[in-house]
Every structure is written in C-alpha cells, then in structure tokens.
C-alpha positions as protocol buffer text, in pm:
chain_id: "A"
residue {
  index: 1
  type: MET
  ca { x: -2848 y: -2564 z: 9291 }
}
residue {
  index: 2
  type: GLU
  ca { x: -2844 y: -2545 z: 8916 }
}
residue {
  index: 3
  type: ASN
  ca { x: -3035 y: -2220 z: 8933 }
}
residue {
  index: 4
  type: GLU
  ca { x: -2770 y: -2056 z: 9168 }
}
residue {
  index: 5
  type: ASN
  ca { x: -2489 y: -2169 z: 8952 }
}
residue {
  index: 6
  type: ASP
  ca { x: -2651 y: -2009 z: 8644 }
}
residue {
  index: 7
  type: GLN
  ca { x: -2709 y: -1673 z: 8833 }
}
residue {
  index: 8
  type: ILE
  ca { x: -2335 y: -1670 z: 8951 }
}
residue {
  index: 9
  type: SER
  ca { x: -2213 y: -1749 z: 8588 }
}
residue {
  index: 10
  type: GLN
  ca { x: -2406 y: -1466 z: 8435 }
}
residue {
  index: 11
  type: GLN
  ca { x: -2227 y: -1127 z: 8437 }
}
residue {
  index: 12
  type: CYS
  ca { x: -2430 y: -790 z: 8496 }
}
residue {
  index: 13
  type: TYR
  ca { x: -2282 y: -500 z: 8293 }
}
residue {
  index: 14
  type: GLU
  ca { x: -2366 y: -162 z: 8439 }
}
residue {
  index: 15
  type: LYS
  ca { x: -2359 y: 148 z: 8214 }
}
residue {
  index: 16
  type: ILE
  ca { x: -2153 y: 411 z: 8395 }
}
residue {
  index: 17
  type: ASN
  ca { x: -2299 y: 748 z: 8312 }
}
residue {
  index: 18
  type: LEU
  ca { x: -2090 y: 1052 z: 8204 }
}
residue {
  index: 19
  type: THR
  ca { x: -2121 y: 1232 z: 8538 }
}
residue {
  index: 20
  type: LYS
  ca { x: -1966 y: 960 z: 8712 }
}
residue {
  index: 21
  type: ASN
  ca { x: -1672 y: 934 z: 8442 }
}
residue {
  index: 22
  type: ILE
  ca { x: -1601 y: 1301 z: 8499 }
}
residue {
  index: 23
  type: LEU
  ca { x: -1609 y: 1272 z: 8885 }
}
residue {
  index: 24
  type: LEU
  ca { x: -1371 y: 973 z: 8860 }
}
residue {
  index: 25
  type: ALA
  ca { x: -1144 y: 1158 z: 8634 }
}
residue {
  index: 26
  type: ASP
  ca { x: -1146 y: 1457 z: 8883 }
}
residue {
  index: 27
  type: LEU
  ca { x: -1084 y: 1231 z: 9179 }
}
residue {
  index: 28
  type: VAL
  ca { x: -783 y: 1053 z: 9001 }
}
residue {
  index: 29
  type: PHE
  ca { x: -623 y: 1331 z: 8816 }
}
residue {
  index: 30
  type: LYS
  ca { x: -695 y: 1659 z: 8999 }
}
residue {
  index: 31
  type: GLU
  ca { x: -722 y: 1514 z: 9365 }
}
residue {
  index: 32
  type: SER
  ca { x: -467 y: 1245 z: 9331 }
}
residue {
  index: 33
  type: THR
  ca { x: -698 y: 972 z: 9457 }
}
residue {
  index: 34
  type: ILE
  ca { x: -601 y: 607 z: 9407 }
}
residue {
  index: 35
  type: ILE
  ca { x: -835 y: 442 z: 9142 }
}
residue {
  index: 36
  type: LYS
  ca { x: -947 y: 195 z: 9401 }
}
residue {
  index: 37
  type: GLU
  ca { x: -1057 y: 445 z: 9656 }
}
residue {
  index: 38
  type: ALA
  ca { x: -1234 y: 672 z: 9383 }
}
residue {
  index: 39
  type: ALA
  ca { x: -1415 y: 353 z: 9258 }
}
residue {
  index: 40
  type: LEU
  ca { x: -1541 y: 297 z: 9624 }
}
residue {
  index: 41
  type: LEU
  ca { x: -1657 y: 648 z: 9669 }
}
residue {
  index: 42
  type: LEU
  ca { x: -1857 y: 644 z: 9348 }
}
residue {
  index: 43
  type: ASN
  ca { x: -1977 y: 285 z: 9374 }
}
residue {
  index: 44
  type: ILE
  ca { x: -1819 y: 168 z: 9062 }
}
residue {
  index: 45
  type: LYS
  ca { x: -1639 y: -176 z: 9029 }
}
residue {
  index: 46
  type: TYR
  ca { x: -1272 y: -128 z: 9031 }
}
residue {
  index: 47
  type: SER
  ca { x: -1226 y: -292 z: 8691 }
}
residue {
  index: 48
  type: SER
  ca { x: -1455 y: -64 z: 8533 }
}
residue {
  index: 49
  type: ALA
  ca { x: -1288 y: 253 z: 8690 }
}
residue {
  index: 50
  type: ARG
  ca { x: -933 y: 115 z: 8578 }
}
residue {
  index: 51
  type: THR
  ca { x: -1079 y: 87 z: 8221 }
}
residue {
  index: 52
  type: ILE
  ca { x: -1218 y: 429 z: 8210 }
}
residue {
  index: 53
  type: ILE
  ca { x: -889 y: 592 z: 8339 }
}
residue {
  index: 54
  type: SER
  ca { x: -684 y: 390 z: 8091 }
}
residue {
  index: 55
  type: LYS
  ca { x: -918 y: 512 z: 7806 }
}
residue {
  index: 56
  type: ILE
  ca { x: -884 y: 865 z: 7914 }
}
residue {
  index: 57
  type: HIS
  ca { x: -474 y: 798 z: 7929 }
}
residue {
  index: 58
  type: LYS
  ca { x: -475 y: 661 z: 7575 }
}
residue {
  index: 59
  type: TYR
  ca { x: -727 y: 913 z: 7408 }
}
residue {
  index: 60
  type: GLY
  ca { x: -672 y: 1211 z: 7612 }
}
residue {
  index: 61
  type: ARG
  ca { x: -1052 y: 1249 z: 7680 }
}
residue {
  index: 62
  type: ILE
  ca { x: -1345 y: 1071 z: 7817 }
}
residue {
  index: 63
  type: VAL
  ca { x: -1459 y: 827 z: 7561 }
}
residue {
  index: 64
  type: GLU
  ca { x: -1816 y: 677 z: 7551 }
}
residue {
  index: 65
  type: LYS
  ca { x: -1893 y: 349 z: 7401 }
}
residue {
  index: 66
  type: LYS
  ca { x: -2124 y: 326 z: 7101 }
}
residue {
  index: 67
  type: ARG
  ca { x: -2446 y: 154 z: 7203 }
}
residue {
  index: 68
  type: GLY
  ca { x: -2747 y: 45 z: 6994 }
}
residue {
  index: 69
  type: GLY
  ca { x: -2779 y: 177 z: 6632 }
}
residue {
  index: 70
  type: ASN
  ca { x: -2927 y: 90 z: 6325 }
}
residue {
  index: 71
  type: ASN
  ca { x: -3032 y: -290 z: 6295 }
}
residue {
  index: 72
  type: PRO
  ca { x: -3122 y: -349 z: 5935 }
}
residue {
  index: 73
  type: ASN
  ca { x: -3333 y: -625 z: 5836 }
}
residue {
  index: 74
  type: LYS
  ca { x: -3144 y: -947 z: 5791 }
}
residue {
  index: 75
  type: LEU
  ca { x: -3393 y: -1074 z: 5521 }
}
residue {
  index: 76
  type: THR
  ca { x: -3414 y: -909 z: 5188 }
}
residue {
  index: 77
  type: ASP
  ca { x: -3705 y: -937 z: 4943 }
}
residue {
  index: 78
  type: VAL
  ca { x: -3480 y: -1200 z: 4750 }
}
residue {
  index: 79
  type: ASN
  ca { x: -3429 y: -1409 z: 5048 }
}
residue {
  index: 80
  type: LEU
  ca { x: -3794 y: -1412 z: 5134 }
}
residue {
  index: 81
  type: GLY
  ca { x: -3874 y: -1522 z: 4781 }
}
residue {
  index: 82
  type: GLU
  ca { x: -3628 y: -1796 z: 4801 }
}
residue {
  index: 83
  type: MET
  ca { x: -3747 y: -1925 z: 5130 }
}
residue {
  index: 84
  type: GLU
  ca { x: -4120 y: -1912 z: 5010 }
}
residue {
  index: 85
  type: GLU
  ca { x: -4011 y: -2116 z: 4700 }
}
residue {
  index: 86
  type: LEU
  ca { x: -3850 y: -2367 z: 4939 }
}
residue {
  index: 87
  type: ILE
  ca { x: -4146 y: -2407 z: 5149 }
}
residue {
  index: 88
  type: GLU
  ca { x: -4384 y: -2442 z: 4865 }
}
residue {
  index: 89
  type: CYS
  ca { x: -4154 y: -2719 z: 4719 }
}
residue {
  index: 90
  type: ASN
  ca { x: -4133 y: -2903 z: 5051 }
}
residue {
  index: 91
  type: PRO
  ca { x: -4444 y: -2868 z: 5238 }
}
residue {
  index: 92
  type: LYS
  ca { x: -4365 y: -3106 z: 5519 }
}
C-alpha cells in the first residue's frame, strides 16, 4: 500500500519535442482548435499544452526550456585541503 502511494505522489515530467510544439501552435492558432482538443490529438497533457500556448502568447515565439548545462565541481582545492586537515585532526 505504501508503495502505491509513493508512485501516485511522484510526478512524471515529459519533455515535449519541438515538432509537437509547432503542431500544437498550428492547430490552435491557424486551425482555431480548442487547446483541450489539440492536446488530445497530440497526446499531450492539457496543462502542458496550455503552458506552451501561453508562452507563445507572451513571447511571440516557441520558447524551449534550457536543460542540462555546465555543472561545475562544488569542491575546490581549498575546500579539499580544509577537509583533509579536519579529517587528520579528528580521525574517528
């Protein structure tokens, strides 16, 4: 029972590719399809489709979220040196 509740509480985020974004925009703006119907046709969640359309209204173009990127090391040489000193002083 606990395992089922854990699975229900976890959300799965799905990246919607650029072609679906373009198709959604075409359906809504050119063919005057309701967002809910366009989302059903493209197998996209309604809330995601609504967000995409609102971003197009706001920015006037299809905006992709930035993902990934450069993840620099959190520990620098200075931090490592300090940690080594602490470990040497307290060898529990």
